[in-house]
C-alpha positions, -999 to 999 in steps of 0.1 A, spaced: -465 52 611 -484 23 597 -491 44 566 -454 50 561 -445 13 565 -473 4 540 -461 30 516 -425 18 518 -435 -19 513 -459 -13 484 -441 14 464 -405 4 471 -392 40 469 -357 32 481 -332 16 457 -296 3 459 -276 -13 431 -265 -43 452 -297 -51 471 -331 -61 455 -356 -33 460 -382 -54 478 -356 -67 503 -342 -32 510 -376 -16 514 -389 -45 536 -358 -40 559 -364 -3 560 -401 -8 569 -392 -33 597 -367 -8 612 -392 20 609 -419 -1 625 -398 -13 654 -383 21 661 -418 35 663 -429 8 687 -399 15 709 -405 52 709 -442 48 718 -433 23 745 -407 47 759 -432 76 760 -457 53 777 -430 40 801 -437 4 790 -410 -22 785 -414 -39 752 -394 -71 744 -394 -81 708 -376 -114 701 -356 -123 670 -383 -147 658 -409 -120 657 -386 -97 638 -378 -124 612 -416 -131 608 -423 -94 605 -396 -91 578 -410 -121 559 -445 -107 561 -434 -73 549 -415 -89 520 -439 -116 508 -474 -111 522 -500 -86 512 -505 -66 544 -530 -38 548 -525 -5 568 -550 -18 593 -531 -50 599 -499 -30 605 -517 -9 631 -531 -39 648 -497 -55 651 -483 -23 666 -512 -21 691 -506 -56 703 -470 -47 711 -476 -15 731 -514 -15 738 -539 10 725 -521 40 713 
């Protein structure tokens, strides 16, 4: 899933006439990332609590920072343990 998030962030494939492309794609990548974390946590029967501050920082990072695939995977692993 980190590859999909990376792809969405870098290539900005989704477009909307009222929303800047980088903003829209960052939001889609955040949603994809968090949904994946929640699904993996549910499969492992782990409770994951992600606070609003973390989500805002994640969105900022997706929009303005140059993240690698490996960094996205590392972030996911810290939330649900080794996958």
